[in-house]
N, C-alpha and C positions, 0 to 999 in steps of 0.2 A: 616614285623612282628613285632618287636621290639622297643618301644614307648620310644623315645628317655628320653621324661620326668621321664620316672621312673627311669633310668639307670645315670641322671644326680646326682643326692644327693640320694644314698639307704642307706637304715638303717644301723647305725652301731650297731654291735651287738659283743661283743667278744667272740671268743668261746673259752672254758677250753676243754683242750684235754689232756685227763687223761688215764692211763694204770692199767689194773686190771692184776697182773701177781702172780701168786703162785709157792710155791716150792713144790716138790715132796710131803711134809708134810701136802699140802693144805696152808701154812703158807702164807701170802700177804704180799709182797713186797711194803715197806713203805719209803718214805725220812723224814729229819727233817730237813724243810729249818729253816734259819736264821731269816726270818723275820714275821714268824706266830709261835704261841706257839701250839705246838704239831706237830704231824706228817701227810703228807700226800700221797696219790699215785702220785708217778712219773707223770711229766704231766707240763704241763703250755700253753699258750696261742699261738694259733695259728696267722702265719703272714696274711695280706691283700690277701685272694686269693689263701692262702695255702692249699690243701685239708687236712680236721681234721685228719683223717689216717697216714697221712705223718708228720703232726706236732706234733702228739701223739708220732711215731717211733722215732722223729727226739729229742726231749725231754727226751727220754726216753734212747735213746742211751748217749747223752748229761750228763744224771744227774748218770747213773749205768754203762756205758759201754756194755749193754746189746743190742743186735739186734733182734729187732720181726716184723715178717711182721702180720699186724693188718688187719684183713678180716671182723670183726663182734663188732658192740656196743652191749652192757651188760646195758646200763643204761642211760639214759638222765636225769640232772638235771636243773631245771630253778630256777634260784639267782634274786630277784628283784636288778635291777641296783641300788638303795640307798646300796648297802650291799656290793657288788662286781664287780670289772669292767667284769667279765664272765659270762656272760648273761646265757651263756649255757654253762650246761659242760656235754661234751662225754664223756663216760666211754669207752674204748675200750678192748676188751679180748684180754690179750696176751697171752693168754695160761699158761703153765705151763715149769719151765725150770728147768733141774737137780741140786738135794741138791747142788752140787759141781761145780758147774756154776757161776765162779768168778763174785761179785757186786762190780766195782772200781767206787770210786767216786772221782770225782774231786777236783783240791784244793779249800777249801772254798771261795776264794778270788777271783774265777772265776763262781765257781757254786751257791754262796750262800745257801749253804747246809751246814749240822754239819755232816751228814752221812748218810746212807741207809741200812735198814736190815730188814731181812724177820720175821713177826710179828705173833705168833697163833692167830687164829681168834677168838676165848674166850680173847682175850687180847686186840683187837683193841680198845674199847671205853677205857680202859688206857692210852692208846696213843695217840689218836684223841678227834678234838673235835667232839660234837654229831650228827651235822649233817655231817660230813666227815665219821664218822663209819658208819651212818646211808645209807650213799650213797656207802660206799664198800660191806656191808649187801646185800640190794638189789643188787650192782651188781654180787654176789655170788649165786643170785638165780639160775642163769644158764640159763635166756632167752638170747635172743640174736636177732639182727635183722642182715642183711648183710648190708655191707657200698658199698651205690652205687654212680657213678659219669656220671651225664647223664644217667641216666637207666644202665649201664652196672656196673660190678662187675670192680673195678681199677685192673689194676699191680699189 
């Protein structure tokens, strides 16, 4: 059933695996990377054959110390290959954490982050590039799709 010609050289498409996480006030968790102007949602690229929801959870934990079970995608953003390495950005719904939940950012030399904090939704445009703020706004609309792996919901 598998055509070896199709699998010999699969197309390259890096996935950006991001997490939309809010606190009880509805503020959005953002990280401040040292390689960009402005803040972004926590996350990063998936590794080869790594399920995207696990990549997003891995990056969220490494960047903030927060462990989340990600079960739904709330936005999918296509980026032309000439502008970003990640051609598709998947935004996973990380849900809501308690206001007193600590956010722990590892040292900058390991994480490449200046810090992380919850930002009120009305202030997002002041802290993010316009395309990043628009991505968060769309992700906040409340639409979700379940994550499937071979047609099944993963563990």
